[in-house]
C-alpha positions, -999 to 999 in steps of 0.1 A, spaced: -900 209 9 -879 189 -15 -863 221 -28 -855 232 7 -839 199 14 -817 200 -16 -806 236 -8 -799 225 28 -777 196 15 -759 219 -9 -751 245 18 -739 218 42 -716 201 16 -702 235 5 -683 239 38 -693 276 40 -717 272 69 -703 274 105 -730 264 129 -710 276 160 -704 310 144 -740 313 133 -754 305 168 -729 328 186 -736 357 162 -773 354 166 -783 355 202 -820 348 194 -810 313 182 -792 301 213 -817 273 219 -811 257 185 -788 227 179 -762 226 151 -787 209 128 -814 234 138 -790 263 130 -785 250 94 -823 246 90 -829 281 102 -803 296 79 -817 279 49 -853 288 57 -848 323 71 -813 335 77 -801 333 41 -829 356 29 -825 379 59 -788 385 51 -774 368 82 -738 357 79 -733 319 77 -696 321 88 -668 344 95 -657 340 59 -688 353 41 -706 386 44 -737 387 21 -740 425 22 -704 428 9 -708 401 -17 -741 415 -30 -724 449 -34 -697 434 -56 -722 417 -80 -751 442 -86 -770 418 -109 -778 395 -79 -813 402 -66 -811 394 -29 -790 380 0 -801 345 -7 -791 346 -43 -758 362 -33 -749 332 -10 -760 306 -35 -739 323 -62 -709 324 -39 -710 286 -31 -717 277 -67 -694 300 -86 -676 325 -64 -655 300 -45 -642 284 -77 -636 318 -92 -617 330 -62 -641 359 -55 -638 374 -20 -666 364 4 -658 391 29 -649 427 25 -642 453 51 -644 447 88 -673 461 107 -670 498 111 -671 528 88 -652 531 55 -633 559 71 -622 537 100 -611 510 75 -592 534 54 -574 547 84 -566 510 94 -551 503 60 -532 535 59 -518 531 95 -508 495 89 -477 506 70 -485 480 43 -499 505 18 -475 526 -2 -494 551 -24 -464 558 -46 -458 522 -53 -495 515 -59 -498 545 -83 -467 536 -101 -473 499 -103 -509 500 -118 -515 519 -150 -551 528 -141 -543 546 -108 -538 584 -106 -504 595 -92 -519 612 -61 -517 600 -25 -554 603 -16 -566 592 -51 -544 561 -49 -556 552 -14 -592 557 -25 -587 536 -56 -572 508 -35 -601 509 -10 -628 510 -36 -613 486 -62 -577 474 -56 -582 455 -24 -613 437 -36 -595 423 -66 -563 414 -47 -538 440 -59 -504 444 -43 -505 475 -20 -467 479 -15 -434 464 -24 -431 445 9 -466 429 9 -475 404 -18 -510 390 -15 -498 359 -35 -470 351 -10 -494 357 19 -520 333 5 -493 307 -2 -481 309 34 -516 310 48 -537 285 28 -568 292 49 -570 326 33 -593 320 4 -583 347 -20 -558 375 -26 -586 400 -19 -587 388 18 -549 388 22 -542 423 34 -572 425 59 -563 391 72 -528 402 78 -539 434 96 -564 414 117 -537 390 128 -512 418 135 -478 409 149 -492 383 174 -490 355 148 -462 371 128 -478 366 94 -456 362 64 -456 394 44 -432 388 15 -404 365 6 -370 375 -8 -376 413 -7 -346 435 -7 -355 472 -2 -349 493 -33 -358 527 -46 -383 513 -70 -389 547 -87 -353 551 -96 -349 514 -104 -378 515 -128 -364 546 -145 -330 530 -148 -344 498 -164 -366 517 -188 -337 539 -199 -314 509 -204 -335 497 -234 -329 462 -222 -364 456 -210 -388 444 -237 -423 450 -223 -441 429 -249 -417 400 -244 -421 402 -206 -459 404 -207 -460 374 -230 -443 353 -203 -464 367 -174 -499 373 -187 -511 380 -152 -492 413 -153 -512 424 -183 -546 412 -171 -541 429 -137 -531 462 -154 -496 462 -140 -469 485 -153 -445 457 -167 -413 471 -153 -429 476 -118 -443 441 -120 -408 428 -128 -394 447 -98 -422 435 -74 -427 400 -86 -410 389 -118 -375 391 -106 -383 368 -77 -391 340 -103 -362 348 -126 -385 360 -154 -367 368 -186 -371 404 -199 -355 401 -234 -352 374 -261 -315 381 -266 -300 375 -232 -308 353 -202 -312 366 -167 -317 330 -155 -283 322 -171 -268 352 -153 -281 340 -119 -270 304 -127 -235 315 -135 -230 337 -104 -240 320 -71 -232 352 -51 -262 369 -68 -285 340 -58 -272 341 -22 -279 378 -20 -314 375 -36 -303 401 -61 -324 414 -89 -303 402 -118 -311 430 -143 -305 457 -117 -273 440 -106 -260 439 -141 -269 475 -147 -254 487 -114 -224 464 -110 -222 434 -134 -212 453 -165 -186 473 -146 -172 440 -132 -171 425 -167 -196 398 -157 -210 379 -186 -247 383 -195 -253 350 -212 -269 347 -246 -304 331 -245 -294 308 -274 -268 291 -252 -278 265 -226 -273 280 -191 -248 264 -168 -255 262 -130 -225 271 -108 -221 269 -71 -197 287 -47 -186 254 -31 -178 237 -63 -164 246 -97 -177 215 -115 -212 204 -127 -234 177 -112 -258 155 -131 -291 172 -120 -281 208 -122 -305 212 -151 -334 203 -128 -330 237 -111 -340 255 -143 -372 235 -145 -381 242 -109 -377 279 -117 -398 275 -148 -426 259 -128 -426 287 -103 -427 313 -130 -455 295 -148 -477 294 -117 -471 331 -109 -473 341 -145 -509 328 -148 -520 337 -113 -520 301 -99 -507 291 -65 -487 260 -57 -500 258 -21 -533 276 -18 -558 257 -38 -584 285 -33 -565 309 -55 -577 307 -91 -556 318 -120 -562 328 -156 -571 295 -172 -586 308 -204 -556 330 -211 -532 301 -204 -550 277 -227 -551 304 -254 -513 309 -251 -507 271 -251 -528 267 -282 -504 290 -301 -473 272 -289 -453 252 -314 -445 218 -299 -407 211 -303 -412 174 -296 -433 169 -328 -471 168 -335 -501 147 -328 -508 124 -357 -501 92 -376 -464 81 -376 -455 92 -340 -432 67 -324 -442 78 -289 -476 84 -273 -475 104 -241 -506 97 -220 -516 121 -193 -546 110 -172 -563 140 -154 -590 146 -129 -594 182 -121 -564 202 -109 -563 221 -141 -536 244 -129 -512 215 -126 -524 200 -159 -516 233 -176 -482 234 -159 -474 199 -173 -485 209 -208 -464 241 -205 -433 221 -198 -441 197 -227 -447 226 -250 -410 237 -245 -395 202 -244 -370 194 -271 -368 159 -285 -356 140 -316 -388 119 -315 -421 125 -331 -448 121 -305 -485 125 -298 -498 138 -265 -530 124 -252 -548 142 -223 -575 119 -209 -600 136 -187 -616 111 -162 -649 131 -160 -635 160 -140 -662 178 -120 -657 212 -137 -664 201 -173 -667 236 -187 -632 244 -175 -616 212 -184 -630 209 -219 -613 241 -228 -582 219 -231 -596 207 -264 -587 241 -279 -550 231 -277 -543 217 -312 -512 198 -304 -528 175 -278 -555 148 -283 -581 156 -256 -603 128 -246 -631 131 -220 -647 100 -204 -684 100 -199 -681 90 -162 -653 88 -137 -637 54 -136 -605 60 -116 -568 62 -126 -565 26 -139 -595 27 -162 -586 62 -174 -551 50 -184 -563 19 -201 -588 38 -221 -563 64 -232 -538 37 -242 -564 21 -264 -567 53 -283 -529 57 -287 -510 51 -319 -474 52 -308 -450 22 -307 -440 33 -271 -466 44 -245 -454 68 -219 -477 74 -189 -471 109 -173 -488 122 -142 -506 156 -147 -489 170 -116 -454 169 -132 -430 190 -152 -406 172 -175 -369 181 -174 -345 185 -203 -338 151 -219 -368 134 -203 -383 119 -235 -351 111 -254 -336 93 -224 -367 72 -219 -368 61 -255 -330 56 -255 -336 31 -227 -358 9 -250 -332 11 -277 -301 4 -256 -308 -11 -222 -307 -49 -222 -341 -65 -229 -359 -34 -217 -397 -40 -213 -405 -10 -190 -383 21 -185 -390 47 -158 -378 82 -148 -361 97 -118 -387 116 -98 -378 148 -80 -397 169 -54 -406 205 -58 -376 215 -37 -352 196 -60 -346 167 -36 -350 132 -48 -384 116 -46 -376 82 -61 -348 65 -79 -368 35 -87 -389 15 -62 -380 -13 -39 -403 -41 -28 -389 -61 1 -396 -98 9 -424 -86 33 -442 -68 5 -433 -34 20 -425 -7 -6 -397 19 -5 -390 49 -27 -352 44 -31 -333 76 -22 -364 96 -10 -354 130 4 -317 126 -6 -295 146 -29 -305 135 -64 -269 140 -76 -256 112 -53 -238 86 -75 -260 58 -61 -291 74 -78 -274 84 -111 -269 52 -130 -292 30 -150 -301 -2 -132 -329 -27 -130 -356 -19 -104 -383 -37 -87 -408 -12 -101 -409 25 -112 -437 47 -98 -463 54 -125 -457 92 -125 -434 87 -155 -430 52 -171 -427 39 -206 -437 5 -221 -440 -7 -256 -475 -8 -269 -471 -44 -280 -461 -56 -245 -488 -34 -229 -515 -50 -249 -500 -85 -243 -501 -79 -205 -536 -64 -207 -526 -29 -194 -531 -19 -158 -549 -46 -138 -584 -36 -124 -576 -59 -95 -560 -28 -81 -589 -5 -88 -592 25 -85 -554 32 -81 -521 24 -64 -498 -5 -70 -510 -10 -105 -474 1 -115 -459 -24 -92 -481 -52 -106 -472 -41 -142 -434 -43 -134 -438 -79 -120 -457 -89 -151 -431 -74 -174 -405 -96 -157 -427 -127 -159 -430 -120 -197 -392 -123 -199 -383 -86 -200 -365 -62 -176 -376 -31 -157 -351 -3 -160 -346 29 -140 -332 56 -163 -318 85 -142 -314 110 -170 -351 109 -178 -361 133 -150 -395 146 -139 -404 171 -112 -434 155 -95 -456 176 -72 -465 146 -52 -499 143 -36 -517 168 -59 -538 141 -76 -546 118 -47 -532 135 -16 -507 121 9 -530 107 36 -530 69 34 -560 68 57 -584 86 35 -595 91 -2 -579 72 -31 -546 72 -12 -561 47 13 -560 20 -14 -522 21 -13 -520 -1 19 -547 -26 8 -532 -30 -27 -497 -37 -13 -513 -66 5 -526 -78 -29 -491 -76 -43 -477 -98 -15 -505 -124 -21 -500 -124 -59 -462 -123 -60 -452 -141 -28 -430 -166 -47 -411 -140 -66 -407 -118 -35 -390 -146 -16 -359 -138 -38 -361 -101 -29 -341 -84 -1 -353 -87 35 -366 -56 51 -334 -51 72 -312 -49 41 -295 -16 33 -314 4 6 -285 2 -18 -282 -36 -14 -319 -40 -18 -320 -18 -49 -292 -38 -66 -299 -73 -54 -303 -87 -89 -266 -81 -96 -248 -108 -75 -212 -95 -79 -198 -60 -74 -167 -46 -90 -147 -13 -87 -128 1 -117 -101 27 -110 -83 47 -136 -64 80 -136 -92 98 -155 -127 90 -167 -125 72 -201 -129 94 -231 -132 69 -259 -136 96 -286 -103 112 -276 -78 83 -270 -75 47 -280 -68 35 -245 -102 47 -233 -118 27 -261 -103 -5 -247 -112 5 -211 -148 12 -221 -150 -22 -239 -137 -41 -208 -161 -23 -186 -190 -30 -210 -182 -67 -210 -181 -70 -172 -215 -52 -170 -228 -77 -195 -215 -105 -173 -237 -92 -144 -213 -72 -123 -227 -41 -105 -200 -17 -117 -185 13 -99 -159 36 -113 -137 63 -98 -111 86 -113 -80 86 -90 -67 119 -103 -99 139 -112 -129 126 -93 -154 149 -107 -185 143 -128 -179 150 -165 -210 159 -184 -202 139 -215 -182 110 -203 -194 102 -168 -229 105 -182 -223 80 -209 -210 55 -184 -239 61 -160 -267 58 -186 -251 24 -196 -252 11 -160 -219 22 -143 -221 40 -110 -195 68 -113 -182 82 -81 -172 118 -78 -169 148 -54 -185 158 -31 -201 124 -25 -177 95 -28 -145 105 -45 -123 79 -29 -121 41 -23 -130 45 14 -162 65 8 -172 41 -20 -169 10 3 -189 27 30 -217 37 7 -221 5 -13 -209 -26 6 -185 -55 -2 -167 -59 -35 -157 -91 -53 -134 -75 -79 -112 -44 -83 -98 -36 -118 -70 -10 -115 -55 7 -146 -19 20 -147 9 14 -122 9 50 -109 -28 48 -101 -23 14 -85 3 28 -62 -23 54 -50 -52 30 -43 -38 -6 -39 -33 -5 -2 -67 12 4 -85 -14 -17 -68 -42 2 -79 -26 35 -114 -14 27 -123 -42 3 -105 -72 16 -126 -97 -4 -119 -80 -37 -98 -98 -62 -74 -73 -77 -67 -72 -115 -39 -49 -127 -43 -36 -162 -12 -16 -172 -22 -6 -208 14 -8 -218 48 -12 -201 55 24 -189 91 17 -179 99 3 -213 84 33 -230 103 57 -208 136 38 -214 131 39 -252 123 76 -250 154 83 -229 175 63 -254 161 83 -284 167 117 -266 200 106 -249 187 118 -215 205 100 -187 182 114 -160 152 101 -178 168 68 -181 174 68 -143 137 77 -137 127 48 -159 144 24 -134 122 37 -106 91 32 -129 103 -3 -136 105 -12 -99 70 2 -93 55 -14 -123 69 -49 -119 61 -47 -82 24 -42 -90 24 -72 -113 35 -92 -82 10 -76 -58 -20 -80 -80 -40 -112 -81 -41 -111 -119 -30 -88 -147 -41 -79 -182 -16 -72 -209 -24 -67 -246 2 -88 -263 21 -121 -257 53 -102 -262 46 -80 -232 37 -111 -211 71 -126 -219 90 -95 -211 73 -92 -177 79 -129 -169 116 -125 -178 119 -96 -153 101 -112 -124 118 -134 -98 89 -159 -99 62 -167 -125 29 -165 -107 11 -177 -138 -15 -149 -134 -10 -128 -165 -38 -129 -190 -32 -117 -226 -62 -95 -234 -59 -84 -270 -73 -51 -283 -110 -52 -290 -123 -39 -323 -147 -47 -351 -145 -40 -388 -161 -7 -396 -156 -10 -433 -146 14 -460 -171 33 -482 -146 50 -505 -126 31 -531 -89 36 -538 -93 63 -564 -118 82 -542 -90 87 -516 -62 112 -520 -47 120 -486 -25 106 -458 -33 105 -421 -16 105 -387 -36 99 -355 -26 105 -319 -36 118 -285 -11 146 -279 -14 143 -242 9 113 -248 45 125 -254 55 98 -279 28 111 -302 42 146 -301 77 132 -310 62 111 -338 42 139 -354 73 161 -355 95 133 -368 69 126 -395 67 162 -407 104 171 -404 120 140 -418 95 118 -436 71 143 -452 98 161 -473 105 127 -490 68 123 -497 56 158 -506 74 162 -539 63 128 -552 26 131 -542 -1 148 -563 -4 185 -555 -38 181 -540 -28 154 -516 -27 165 -479 -14 151 -447 -40 152 -419 -26 152 -383 -57 142 -363 -59 140 -325 -68 155 -292 -50 184 -275 -22 192 -300 6 211 -284 18 244 -298 48 227 -314 24 202 -331 0 230 -342 30 248 -357 35 219 -381 4 230 -401 8 243 -436 -10 245 -469 -7 207 -473 -5 197 -436 -38 200 -417 -36 198 -379 -72 192 -369 -72 190 -331 -100 170 -315 -127 157 -339 -160 142 -328 -160 116 -357 -128 104 -373 -146 84 -400 -145 112 -426 -108 115 -422 -102 78 -426 -125 78 -457 -105 105 -474 -71 89 -465 -53 64 -487 -24 56 -464 -22 57 -426 12 66 -411 25 55 -377 62 65 -374 66 62 -336 102 62 -325 95 50 -289 66 37 -269 54 3 -256 24 -19 -260 -2 -22 -287 -11 9 -307 -48 14 -308 -45 39 -336 -32 12 -360 -61 -12 -350 -85 17 -356 -70 23 -391 -74 -14 -399 -111 -12 -388 -117 16 -412 -99 -1 -441 -68 22 -444 -36 3 -450 -8 13 -426 29 19 -427 45 17 -392 78 16 -375 87 -15 -355 79 2 -322 44 12 -335 38 -23 -350 49 -41 -318 24 -68 -310 5 -62 -342 28 -74 -370 63 -75 -386 78 -67 -420 68 -102 -432 31 -98 -425 6 -90 -453 -16 -68 -432 9 -40 -424 41 -25 -438 68 -22 -412 99 -1 -419 125 13 -395 144 40 -414 132 72 -429 138 63 -466 123 29 -464 93 42 -445 87 69 -472 91 43 -501 66 20 -485 41 48 -481 45 59 -517 42 23 -529 9 19 -512 -3 53 -523 2 46 -560 -3 8 -563 -40 0 -561 -34 -38 -562 -11 -38 -532 -33 -14 -514 -63 -36 -519 -44 -68 -508 -33 -51 -476 -67 -37 -468 -83 -71 -472 -55 -87 -451 -60 -61 -424 -97 -68 -422 -90 -105 -419 -64 -100 -392 -87 -78 -373 -116 -102 -373 -93 -131 -362 -73 -113 -335 -94 -85 -321 -130 -96 -323 -152 -86 -294 -165 -121 -293 -136 -132 -271 -141 -104 -246 -165 -123 -222 -142 -153 -221 -112 -132 -213 -129 -111 -187 -141 -143 -169 -107 -158 -172 -92 -127 -155 -117 -130 -127 -111 -168 -123 -73 -164 -123 -75 -136 -98 -98 -157 -76 -73 -186 -77 -44 -164 -66 -65 -146 -41 -76 -178 -25 -41 -192 -24 -28 -160 -8 -56 -159 17 -50 -195 27 -13 -186 32 -22 -156 54 -47 -177 74 -21 -204 81 5 -178 90 -19 -161 113 -28 -193 131 9 -202 134 16 -168 149 -11 -174 175 4 -208 184 38 -193 187 26 -164 209 10 -188 233 40 -211 235 23 -240 218 49 -242 191 86 -237 192 
């Protein structure tokens, strides 16, 4: 009786017994209840071979596994093993094999030529192919034609338990339910297509099969598998070129769902389309834009995830479909981990808690196995006593992970805490098993700890399986309600693409230092078994004096709901609601400072930053290319440090720049760009009120000033003109004798001086500029702040006798630098060349040299163009030359030379605001002969060279130290506030007076 009771319990819990079906199918049992039906089946029906449900036929199942003894053993084998292994429980419908064969044949879903060509063990004969499919192919889930994919059908119809059932289920349903047959299928002559691909010699069968082991295990012809399935998931076919890169580069191919290899063979090569090299990082392009966006790289990981699942026979949707676990683990065990190895000395420990769902675990490990990083790391997979121990313990065969299995299930919190206790890394990163990591994920997380202010916890941007945003950091409102910021939005939206403090980061991908983790005691069991432990940890991190940072360039695709589901009313997910109540009780005092529930998401996400500022310049700062950008970047950095929520927009080129926008964003600036918020109006609508607007250059100010005053009326406007453009233009016109240019300079003067009057405050770099401006204005508003150049001493490694060359530096997008370089080579260099050692060279360094500058190159004159790092050129140079004939404002190139310890000879224009001919830190000469003599004197006289180097270091520390930056930025804001308030009061009084006058209450 006890054994019968246990079997009855096992059958009931298997979900494979349908009492209604059993009673309806057996008329002799009509009098029984549902409970009686189950008892009858266990006691009699199972042995008699009666069907327990529509989904299981004991006769069919017994025929597929001959070693089973009877119908009872067949059913028990099915519920204990067959379901997990994806074995079909039902075969042919009732009727003769002949009728079934006719049904399949007449359905139009079986193509004997395709079937015989696709599978290497099938004869190329119509009847033989059909017989093979009916006897073997259908039962093991083979694809019967190009237009019907069992995998796709199972994904669209999750109730279908295996690929073996797919075709018959589709035939049974017919056209009434319009079942999905196949996705993204374009009719092709597959026989000719296969021949063309094989003849091209571009298809490497071994390489292809290595990426899609399922094609080998299921005895596919590799080329036919590519045509039928592989191309759909952008599978690569050769180690030398990238079909993914080809599709990424040409959006018209993606729109047409074209097979990339066939397209290139048929049309692409004729059209001279590029077939990208696999060694080059692919670039994603779109028809509606010719510029990149921050998360374009995510698309490649989404493709990789789909390819992985299909390659190993897994299914994203249909959990009943079982893949090739053993083969996958075998392949992963042979992978070389780019991120490092498990062992002592790893700075990072990646902790992956798992409970079943081995297909997603393997997908996560697959992405890690290909992830490049500069950091040594260990990867810990902690198995929380998953039900299928035999399958899960196979993970221990992967040598580059540390596999831990807990003796009994303790829940997510206990599993993470245990795994962390076994970790050796300085930084612990918790990563959900249902994720795939995107390029840069690990390096950006670790960068956050090294660079973001007082970082205690750093978390990633989470993306959905369709590429939309899942979370850009979490929000906890005053009420205790939680919100995934940006959920369902475009992840490229500027609001979600800059580093900022967050209330919490979902635990799917977060990092914390091991020291802080141990101090805080890990995840709190008060929130057992799961949910809100990540929220609690974030609050504790802040209580310990650290900050919680969201890092948008650490990106993870999170297949949400795989581990705990999505239903908050059942399972582990149900703890989410209860644990949020615990958060409110525990942190009610802190939450009082959080945003009310009615607050806009952006305001709630940034509430810790009490002031908001907009920075507008012509272009995005490029500090490695021009000195002006260095200063702009320093000012922006200082205002961020002062607690401003900072927004930037380029007035002339509002597009995201992979190198420069990215650098601003990761440091905490929200960069605005097309197609989201490329202008002042759209920025104001998407973010809210601004307290400060910093505008660079008078021509930019003319474009945006009125819009800022209209859209951001509360913003104090600071005008930073970099240098006096009109003065530079006038000097240039005088040098060239161009009267028209001189006339144009007058228009510039009016525009420029007018902006000094309109702005609430202005930054200039020298006191001389301030006095010039004051002398030109009809009234002194006392609102000009002298903001010197900011720089720190870099130092000099090489001694005098280790240096042999001379150096000129300039951004050649700036016309005075072109004139200066030509002047140097044509007039000054001839006086130097004959007196210098034969090995001495002149280096002309700088971005975007024009053809006329490039033409200056010779055996002893090197025109470098843009260089990533200028330090080696400063280190080899003994003298720095700055022979500018016209210009205005401070010259950042000279300050940079001072910082690197290279004494400088400059013209008076170049030295303006820096020094004169009486100063010890610079040599200033106006004519060609004197300039050359000063350069030669420094070149050959070590004592004078050393004295000037030391004096320049001293001058730099005194006049340009970054220590004064915060004081000057605050002064600018305060001065602007004073003028703004005075002007607003004037407008208010004038408006009231106008009302009185209109109503006749005042003459």
